[in-house]
Every structure is written in structure tokens, then in C-alpha cells.
C-alpha positions in Angstrom: 2.8 8.0 8.5 0.8 5.1 7.1 2.7 1.9 6.4 -0.1 -0.8 6.0 -2.1 -2.2 3.1 -5.3 -4.1 3.6 -5.8 -7.1 1.2 -9.5 -7.0 0.3 -11.8 -8.9 -2.0 -14.7 -11.4 -2.2 -14.2 -14.7 -0.4 -12.2 -17.3 -2.3 -10.4 -14.9 -4.6 -6.9 -15.9 -3.3 -6.3 -13.2 -0.7 -5.0 -15.5 2.0 -2.9 -17.5 -0.5 -1.2 -14.3 -1.6 -0.8 -13.1 2.0 0.8 -16.4 2.9 3.2 -16.2 0.0 4.0 -12.6 0.9 4.7 -13.3 4.6 5.3 -17.1 4.6 3.2 -17.0 7.8 0.9 -19.9 7.0 -2.4 -18.0 7.5 -5.4 -20.2 6.9 -6.5 -20.3 3.2 -9.1 -23.1 3.0 -11.6 -23.1 0.2 -14.7 -21.8 2.0 -16.0 -18.3 2.7 -15.0 -16.4 5.9 -12.0 -18.7 6.5 -10.3 -15.5 7.7 -12.3 -13.7 10.4 -9.7 -11.8 12.5 -7.2 -10.1 10.2 -3.8 -11.6 9.8 -0.9 -9.1 9.9 2.5 -9.6 8.3 5.5 -7.3 8.0 7.5 -7.7 4.7 10.8 -6.4 3.5 10.6 -4.0 0.5 12.7 -5.4 -2.3 15.3 -2.7 -3.3 18.3 -3.5 -5.4 19.9 -0.2 -4.4 20.3 -1.6 -0.9 22.4 -4.5 -2.2 24.5 -2.1 -4.3 25.2 0.2 -1.4 26.4 -2.7 0.8 28.8 -3.7 -2.0 30.3 -0.2 -2.1 30.1 0.5 1.7 30.4 -2.9 3.3 28.6 -3.1 6.7 28.2 -5.5 9.5 24.5 -5.7 8.9 21.9 -4.6 6.3 18.3 -3.6 7.2 15.7 -3.1 4.5 12.6 -0.9 4.6 9.4 -2.7 5.7 5.7 -2.6 4.8 2.8 -4.1 6.6 0.1 -6.2 5.0 -3.2 -7.0 6.6 -5.3 -10.0 5.3 -8.9 -9.0 5.7 -11.7 -11.5 5.5 -13.8 -11.6 2.3 -16.6 -9.1 1.9 -19.9 -10.3 0.4 -22.9 -8.5 -1.1 -24.8 -6.9 1.8 -21.7 -6.5 4.0 -22.5 -2.8 4.7 -25.8 -4.1 6.2 -24.0 -6.7 8.3 -24.1 -9.7 5.9 -21.3 -12.1 6.5 -20.0 -10.3 9.6 -19.6 -7.4 7.2 -19.6 -4.5 9.7 -16.6 -6.1 11.5 -14.7 -6.6 8.3 -15.5 -3.0 7.1 -14.1 -1.8 10.4 -10.8 -3.6 9.6 -10.6 -1.9 6.2 -11.1 1.5 7.9 -7.9 0.9 9.9 -5.6 0.4 6.9 -3.9 3.1 4.8 -4.3 1.6 1.4 -6.3 -1.2 -0.3 -5.0 -4.1 -2.4 -8.1 -5.3 -4.1 -7.6 -8.9 -5.1 -9.8 -9.8 -8.2 -10.3 -13.5 -9.1 -9.5 -13.9 -12.8 -9.3 -17.7 -13.0 -11.7 -20.7 -13.4 -11.1 -23.5 -11.0 -13.6 -26.2 -10.3 -12.3 -27.1 -6.9 -12.5 -23.5 -5.7 -16.1 -22.3 -5.3 -17.0 -18.8 -6.3 -19.3 -17.1 -3.8 -21.4 -15.6 -6.6 -21.4 -18.9 -8.6 -19.5 -17.7 -11.7 -16.3 -15.9 -12.4 -17.0 -12.3 -13.5 -14.2 -9.9 -12.4 -16.0 -6.6 -13.2 -19.1 -7.7 -11.3 -16.9 -8.8 -8.3 -15.1 -5.4 -8.3 -18.5 -3.6 -8.4 -19.8 -5.6 -5.4 -16.9 -4.5 -3.3 -17.1 -0.9 -4.5 -20.8 -0.8 -3.7 -20.3 -2.1 -0.2 -17.5 0.4 0.5 -19.6 3.2 -0.9 -22.6 2.2 1.2 -20.5 2.1 4.3 -19.1 5.6 3.7 -22.6 6.9 2.8 -23.9 5.7 6.2 -20.9 7.4 8.0 -21.3 10.7 6.2 -25.1 10.7 6.7 -24.6 10.2 10.5 -22.1 13.1 10.6 -24.4 15.4 8.6 -27.3 14.6 11.0 -25.1 15.3 14.0 -23.7 18.5 12.6 -27.2 19.8 11.7 -28.3 19.4 15.3 -25.2 21.3 16.5 -25.5 24.0 13.7 -28.5 25.5 15.5 -25.9 27.3 17.6 -24.8 29.1 14.5 -21.2 27.8 14.3 -20.0 29.1 10.9 -17.2 26.5 10.6 -19.6 23.7 11.3 -22.0 25.0 8.6 -19.2 25.1 6.1 -18.1 21.6 6.9 -21.6 20.3 6.6 -21.9 21.8 3.2 -18.7 20.0 2.1 -20.1 16.7 3.6 -23.3 17.1 1.6 -21.2 17.6 -1.6 -19.3 14.4 -0.7 -22.5 12.5 0.0 -23.9 13.5 -3.4 -20.7 12.1 -5.1 -20.9 8.8 -3.1 -24.6 8.4 -3.9 -23.7 8.8 -7.6 -21.2 6.0 -7.3 -18.0 8.0 -7.1 -15.5 7.0 -4.3 -14.1 9.9 -2.3 -10.6 9.4 -3.8 -12.0 10.2 -7.3 -14.1 13.2 -6.3 -12.8 16.6 -7.5 -12.3 18.3 -4.1 -9.8 20.9 -3.0 -7.3 20.0 -0.3 -9.2 22.2 2.1 -12.4 20.4 1.5 -10.8 17.0 1.9 -9.6 18.0 5.3 -13.2 18.2 6.4 -13.5 14.4 5.8 -10.3 13.3 7.4 -11.6 12.5 10.8 -14.3 10.2 9.3 -11.6 7.8 7.9 -13.7 7.1 4.9 -12.9 3.8 3.2 -13.3 5.1 -0.4 -10.7 7.8 0.3 -8.0 5.2 0.4 -5.8 4.6 -2.7 -6.5 1.2 -4.4 -4.2 -1.2 -6.3 -5.9 -4.0 -8.2 -4.2 -7.4 -7.8 -5.2 -9.6 -10.8 -5.0 -13.1 -9.5 -4.8 -15.6 -12.4 -4.2 -19.3 -12.8 -2.9 -19.4 -16.3 -1.4 -16.1 -17.7 -2.3 -17.0 -21.3 -5.7 -18.5 -20.7 -6.7 -15.7 -18.4 -5.4 -12.9 -20.6 -8.9 -11.7 -21.5 -9.6 -11.1 -17.8 -6.3 -9.3 -17.4 -7.0 -6.9 -20.3 -10.5 -6.2 -18.9 -9.3 -5.3 -15.4 -6.4 -3.3 -16.7 -8.7 -1.2 -18.8 -11.1 -0.7 -15.9 -8.2 0.4 -13.6 -6.8 2.8 -16.1 -10.2 4.5 -16.5 -10.2 5.4 -12.8 -6.5 6.2 -12.6 -5.5 3.1 -10.6 -2.7 0.6 -11.2 -2.7 -3.2 -11.4 -0.3 -6.0 -10.6 -0.8 -9.4 -12.3 0.2 -12.6 -10.5 -0.7 -16.1 -9.8 -1.3 -16.6 -6.1 -1.0 -20.4 -6.5 2.3 -20.2 -8.4 3.7 -17.5 -6.0 2.8 -19.8 -3.0 4.7 -22.7 -4.6 7.7 -20.5 -5.2 7.6 -19.1 -1.7 8.1 -22.6 -0.4 11.3 -23.1 -2.4 14.8 -22.4 -1.1 16.6 -19.3 -2.7 18.6 -21.5 -5.1 15.5 -23.3 -6.4 13.7 -20.0 -6.8 16.6 -18.5 -8.9 16.6 -21.7 -11.0 12.8 -21.4 -11.5 13.0 -17.8 -12.6 15.8 -18.6 -15.0 13.9 -21.5 -16.6 10.8 -19.4 -16.9 12.7 -16.3 -18.2 11.3 -14.2 -15.3 13.4 -11.4 -13.8 11.5 -11.3 -10.5 8.4 -12.6 -8.8 5.0 -11.0 -9.0 5.1 -10.6 -5.2 8.2 -8.3 -5.4 6.3 -6.1 -7.9 3.3 -6.2 -5.6 5.3 -5.1 -2.5 7.0 -2.3 -4.4 3.7 -1.0 -5.9 2.1 -1.2 -2.4 5.0 0.9 -1.0 4.4 3.5 -3.8 0.7 3.4 -3.3 1.2 4.5 0.3 3.1 7.5 -0.9 6.3 6.3 0.6 9.9 6.8 -0.4 13.3 5.6 0.9 16.5 7.2 2.0 19.6 5.4 3.2 22.2 5.6 6.0 25.4 3.8 5.3 28.5 3.1 7.3 30.7 0.2 8.5 28.2 -0.9 11.2 25.0 -0.7 9.2 23.5 0.0 5.9 19.8 0.7 6.3 16.8 1.8 4.3 14.5 4.3 6.1 10.9 4.9 5.1 9.5 8.5 4.7 6.4 10.0 3.2 7.1 11.8 -0.1 7.8 15.5 0.5 9.5 14.9 3.9 12.1 17.5 4.9 15.5 16.7 6.3 14.8 17.2 10.1 11.6 15.0 9.9 13.6 12.4 8.0 16.2 12.5 10.7 13.4 12.1 13.3 12.5 8.7 11.7 15.8 7.4 13.2 15.4 9.1 16.6 13.4 12.1 17.9 16.7 13.6 19.2 18.0 13.8 15.6 15.0 15.9 14.6 15.0 18.0 17.8 18.7 18.9 17.6 19.0 18.9 13.8 21.9 21.0 12.5 22.5 19.8 8.9 22.5 16.8 6.6 25.4 15.5 4.5 23.8 14.1 1.4 24.8 12.3 -1.8 22.6 10.4 -4.3 22.5 6.6 -4.8 23.2 7.2 -8.5 26.4 9.0 -7.7 27.6 6.1 -5.5 26.6 3.6 -8.2 28.7 5.6 -10.7 31.8 6.2 -8.7 31.7 2.9 -6.6 32.8 4.4 -3.3 31.9 7.2 -0.8 35.5 8.5 -1.0 35.2 9.0 -4.8 31.9 10.7 -4.4 33.4 13.2 -2.0 36.5 13.7 -4.3 34.1 14.5 -7.1 32.5 17.2 -5.0 29.1 15.4 -5.1 28.6 15.4 -1.3 26.1 18.3 -0.4 25.4 20.0 2.8 21.6 20.5 3.2 19.6 22.4 5.8 16.2 22.3 7.5 14.2 23.1 4.3 15.7 20.4 2.2 13.1 18.0 0.8 14.6 14.5 1.0 14.7 12.6 -2.4 14.1 8.9 -2.9 17.5 7.3 -3.0 19.4 9.9 -1.0 22.2 8.6 1.2 22.3 10.8 4.3 24.4 11.5 7.4 22.8 13.8 10.0 24.6 16.3 12.3 22.7 17.2 15.4 23.1 18.6 18.9 20.9 18.0 21.8 
């Protein structure tokens, strides 16, 4: 199950500033290209108000949130797929993540040089898209060549796979990333072991300096993302970095003064979690209230296995009630009295927000 998002973009678009604010790790973010060479990695708690509510109704000794990993990848430049700017190394880092947060610079700032000389968000997005497409084209071409040499033995499956790869290659050459190609699930399976970069889901992070002044850029990128079926998060990396340095009381005061319910970073973390196709179920008791991460569509035994392999191996049943039921009735006892506790078996698909207790025997 994939839990990491790679933060990608051109140099000097604010990737490391946003990463630092997310993780408070102090990764280098100086104003020159390739400041980040080896990727920085940070693990961040997923903001979830449900966790706070559960601890109110079922008070524990400790509370543990779900986590998601962010990887700050060095800036790509035009020609990266041909090795420009250490591009091959950076593209390799992108291959290892499960989803892409594409940071787009949507601000003018004299003291922060733009690698292309001017601010043009669509051009910048297209540069990154082109480099990722070119990297995938090279990967697919190499595999087709290898398969065709082996196909002389008359392997029917290999012939079918090669036909699919040629279809994928045509789409990539026409500028369509793999994630947007109309392929059956069966055909997509043929590409899985290639770990193609353009197969990964993308979230655009619109990095602004002044929300009003940069509104034109925001609208342009939002329209672009909607056209390809992607989502956006708008934030100011500089502002978020300043807020991250405040203590919790100062942060609360700032949000109140600005009329903001929550930070852009919290929205970003939640959207990243969703982008990865992840959901959350909870366990709750006097010792611990904990959020557990599962892929959407996970069945009860596999959800139990996230806690411990013995839970999955010896799974008998799950006792389940919904967060909404707890929020309405304020206590687990009341939920049980109302008959809202369910017994679920091996085929139960866990829902986001389920509160679960597993029975198992090993």
C-alpha cells in the first residue's frame, strides 16, 4: 500500500519551503537551482477532526493519528529526461513515489530567480509534463525492443503485452500521460512492472505570494487541472512557513484574525491522503485511540492485518460501528444500546470512519 507523495516542480517554485512547513524539518530551501539533490523525506500526521472527537467520547491514555510520507524531490529542468540538471537521478526519485504533488509557481518575486526567466505557470507545467512523458517513452521503447527479441519464441502472452505497450507508446507520443489513457484494467496490468511516472495521480499545488494579486494564475491552473480531471490546492509557501514557526496559540490567533478555518497545509495533507486512494478506520479503547490507514476497498481481515499479521491470519469477525453514530450518541455504550454495533465477517469492505474491534484466534 503506497503512502508517499513526491513533491515535484521546476527549481525555485517553493517545493522545499512547502516541505519544510509540512514537516518542520528545516530542509535546505536556498534561492538557487538544485539546492535539493538527495530527496528529503518527512512523515506527517493526517489532520482528522474525527480523531479528536473519538478521544472526547472514549478517553484514552494516548492518541495516534494516521501518517503520510512526503518526499521533497529536486527541481526538474528542461532536458531532464536527457540528463540535464542531474535529471536522470531526479526522475528515478519520482519513480519511487506513489503520487505526485506538482508545485506550480504562481507569484512574482524579484529576489527569487525563475529558472526560465519569467513566471508562466502553464509553460512550467508543460515542461515537467514533457520531461515525465519523455522518460516514460524511453522506458516503454526499451521494453518493446526487449519483448520483440523474445517474441521470436512465439510466446502468446508476450505478444499481447507488446501490443498493449505499443498502444501506450502511441498515447505517450501524442502527449497523453498514462493515467489519462483509456485502458482497461487488464491492459494497465501490463504496464505495472515498468513503474511509469505518468501513471501516478497528480495534485497541483498552486503556490502564490498574494492570494488577490495572483488570482489570475490561480484561475488559469484550476481550469487546466479540471480539464484533465485533477485537483488543486492553493497556498502560500512563504506564509505557511511563517505560521509553522509559530506556537499553537499564535497560530490559532492568526487564523482567527485572518478569518481562516485551517491552514493550506492541512488541506494539502488531506488531499494528498485522498490522492493516494487511502481511507481511515479507527480503534478506540481506554489505552489508545488510533487511526489506521487502509486502501479504499480493503476487506475486514486485511484491515485487521494492518495492526498485526496475526489479526488477519486468525480473523474471526469484526465488531463495527460508524464514527457518525458515536458523534450522535456521544458514547460507545449508547451506540450499543441503540443497536448500532454490527458484527461483520470476512467479506465486509471497511468504510472510511468505521470504528472497529477485531476478534481473532491464532
